[in-house]
N, C-alpha and C positions, 0 to 999 in steps of 0.2 A: 226404836226411830223417831225421826226427830218429825213432827208434822209442823206444816207451817200456816198460816192462815194468810186468806186470799187476801189479797189488798184492792181497793178499788181507787184506779184514780182518774181525775175527771181527762176523758179525752182532747187530745191536743187541738183539733178545732174547736172546742169549745173552753177552753182555758183562758181566762181572762185577767191573769197573772201576769206580770212581766217577767217575773225569773218565780223558777220552782226548785225546790227541794232536790237535793239528788234521787231521793227514790224514786220520785215518780221519772227526772228527766232519764232516767239509766230505762225505764220499764218504757217509755217512748222511742227512746234510739236501739231498743233489741241488746242491753248492754248491762252489764254487772255494776253494784252500784261502784265496787273497787277499784275498775276501769273507771271511770269517771273521775272520782279520788285522783288515782295516779296520772292523768289527764293534769289535772288541778296541780297536782305538786310537780311533777316535772317540766309541767306550762310548755308539751308537747301535744295535745292533741288537738281537734277542729275545733272544740268551743272553748272558750273564755269562761269559766265562771267571776261571779265578784261574791268576795267575801262581808258577812253580817253578821257581827259578833263570833267571829271565829267560824261559821258554818257557810259552807256554800252555797251558792245561789243562780242556777242555769237559766241565761235568757232564751223564754218561750219562743222570739224574734230569731233566733241563730237557731233555735232545734227545727224550727218550720224550715228555715231557708237549707239546713245539713238535710234535712230529709225531701226537700223539693215539694211541701204540703204549701199550697194556700195559707194566706192569712183570711 
């Protein structure tokens, strides 16, 4: 059996960065990381990430807007 370690993510309300990595974005959106990667690849999801050195960075403001959470 595989055990997973619990990751701690900054609550979206307390996030000060403008963009976050795929793992915390997926956690906040209640989606799997691979779902967000598919959105980025096919460019058909509700959010568009930017690419920084080949890595995805998801805009916090857009995540908040999508979830209906005030900044």
